[in-house]
N, C-alpha and C positions, 0 to 999 in steps of 0.2 A: 541582471539584478531582480531578485524578486522583494519584486515589495507585499508586505505584514498585511495586510489593511485591518481594523478594526471600532468599534465601536462604545466597547466597551473594561471592563476591570478584567472581566475575564475570558477573555481575548486578546487580554495584552499579553497572560500569560502566558499561555498559548502560544506566545504569538511569541514568548522570550525562549518558552522549546524551543520549534522551530527556526529561531537562529540561533539558534544552536548546533545548532547539529544542520544546517543545508548552510553555502555561497555563495557570498554575494547579494547578504540580506539587507532589506531597509525594514524600518518599521514605520509605520505613519499610525498615531494613535489619536482619537475624537479629543478634541481639549476635554472636552466635558472631565476625561477617562482621569482619575488618582492613582496615574505612576510613578511615583521619586524616580523610579531612572533612564525617565524620559521617553525620545523619540521625539521622531516627526510631527509638528501635531497639524489639522485641519480644524475646517470648523464648517464645511461641506461635501460631506461622499461622495459628494456626486463631482462638484470640483479637484478634491484632488486624484479623480480616477483618471475627469477629463485631462490631469496634468504629466499624468504618467505615461496613459494607456501607450502612448508610441517611445517612454525611453524606457519602464516593463519588459523584458525575455515573462515574470509571469507576474496577476494577481494571485495573492490569491488570500479573499472576503473572510472572515473568518463572521461572522456578522448572517442573517437570516439574506434565504439565496433569493428571496423577492427584493430587498435590498440591492444585491449583485446587479442583479435584470437589469431594474431599474439605473445602476449606475452606469453601463456598461454599456449601454443597450443606443448611447442618440456615434460611437463610434464602434461601432461596427463595422468592420469592412467585407476582411478576405482571411479563408480561413486558413492563407499562405503566408499570413501577413500580421495576423492577428498574433497578440501575447495568447499565453495560459489562461485558461482563467481558472479558480481552483475555489471550491465555495469550504468551508473548513465552521462545523458549528461549537458557538462557544461550551458546548462537552464533551469536545471533542471524540463522539459517537463519531464522525461519517466523515470522508472528505468527501467530496463532489468533482468530479469531471467537470466545473461546465461550460468551458469554449477554445476551440482550433484542439483534442483529447486526442489526437494522430500529430502532425499536422506542427502543432505549437507546442506536446508536448505537456497535458492538462494530462493526461491516466496517466504519464510514468508520473508524472508531481504529486499525483492521489494518493499513488500505491506508494513513493518515499515518505511522504505524508502521515499515510496511513501506518505503517513499521514507524513512525519515530512515536505516535501515538498512541498505541494502540488500537487503531479509528479505521474504520470499516470499510472501505477503499468502494467508493460508488463508479462506475464508467456502467455507459452507454452506449456507444457507440458500437452499432448492429456485431460486427467484424467482432470484437471481441463480447460481449456479450451471450453469442451466440455455439458460447465455447461452454464447454459442460467437463468438458474432465481438469480434474483439481488433484497431480502429485506431490504429495508431501514426505522429505527427506528424512531419514537423520544415518551421519555423518562422522564416524573419530576424525580428532581436529586434529588439523595438518589435510585431512588424504585428496588425493591428487584433483581436478575438475574434468580429468578427460576417463576418470575410473565411475567417477559422476554419473556428466552425459552418459555411457554407454550401460550406467544401470536404468539409470529413468528411464531410455532405451527400450528394453532390456521388458523394463517393468508395465512400461503403458501397453507394447506389444505384448504383453501378460494373459494383458486384460481383454486385450481385441482389438481399443483402440487405435485411433494412431496421431503423431504428433501434428501434427494440425491443431485438432478436437481441444488441446492442454489451455488451459488458458495464463492458470500458475503453476507455478514452485512452489510450497510449501513447503515451514521447515518452525523451529518450536525459536522464541528469540535467545536463546542459550544461541546460534550461532551466530547472528546475524553479522559474525566480524569475521566468519571462517571465510578466509579467500576462495578459494576451492569452487566447495560452495555456489560465493557469490561471479563467477567464473563461470561455472557448466551454465548457467543460469540463463548468462554473455553471451557464451559456446550456440547453445540452445535459442537462443530470439527468446526466451521465453522471460516473464513476469516472476517476480520472486516474492513472495512474501512471508512475512515471519508475524506468528500468537503470539500472543503473549503471553507468558508461559504463568500466571495464574489465569487466565482467561482456560485453561487445559484443563490446572486444578482442576478449576471450580466445577465449569461444562466440557468436560469431551465425555465424549458415549463412549455405551461400553465397548473398552480394548482390551484388550491381552497386551496383559501388563505387562510391562519387561520391567525385573527385578536391577536388571544393571542402570537404569535410568533413574528408578528411585534415590535409586544408592546413593547413586551422587549428584543425581538436581533435584531430589522431590518431586518431577518428575514421573505420572501414567505409562509414558509413551513419545514418540515424537512423531515417529513416522501418518502413524495411521489417529489417531488430534487433528494434526496441521492438519494434512487430506482432511477431514470429516470439520475443521473449522474453521479453512478458505471460502467454504459456498458455503452457503443454503439449501436448504431440505438433500442432502448427501442421502450420499451411501454407498461403502468398499462395493470399487467391483473386484479391487485385489489385496487381498490383507500383504501387513508386512510381509515382506519376504524381503529377505537376504544376494543381492550379487554385489560379487567382490569386497564384503564388507557393507559395503550399504543398504541402509535399509529401509524399502518402499518401499512406500502405496497409495495407493488410485482408487480416487472413490471421481464416481460423477454429480453431480448434480441436476435435482430429474426438475420435470412441468406440471407445474400447477394441474 
């Protein structure tokens, strides 16, 4: 069970969005929240956290980080058994992996929430944070996973990088149901991040525009902007290149 816990009306709206997209969820709302759709009510966030901490597979606090930290602190025991804990701000800007990142699945959950809300996943686990390569992918509908896997591997090699350096495979949200892309990322054991189309339209860096993508989806492109926008301080190390019909671009995140 994924517990969605919030203290505010804004948080309740986000909780309902997440509940519609994630399996096996329960919404917990503070008793002061005016929400006609209900949810399980609580008076103290500390009490409800203690009650469900060992029952839930994951806890998602749509609340300040400090509140989440103080709520879980008395109950943390072991990273191998503690539930995943993710914190989302009430504007839905960030999905922060707070506890049990690898072992409990908080890293994966923060990424999933980021894809649902169009939020930035915040993952600080060293093994993930040190990875600096992002592979942007654009593919036709129904493209097979094996073709995408081969395209990604070839692009990373052509960029002079290693697969072990890849942090994300990234694409536009118009591809979020593309099974071949989903299966390719799973086969490569690499997190898959979808960038909202609105963000690509409003923030896309200077990229070579694709007339076809512009005509079909009103986007300047997919591979290059997705690679650049999925990270911070990014620069292209391989511009959009076609491999077996799959458009791939590779970006690197740069240090300060």
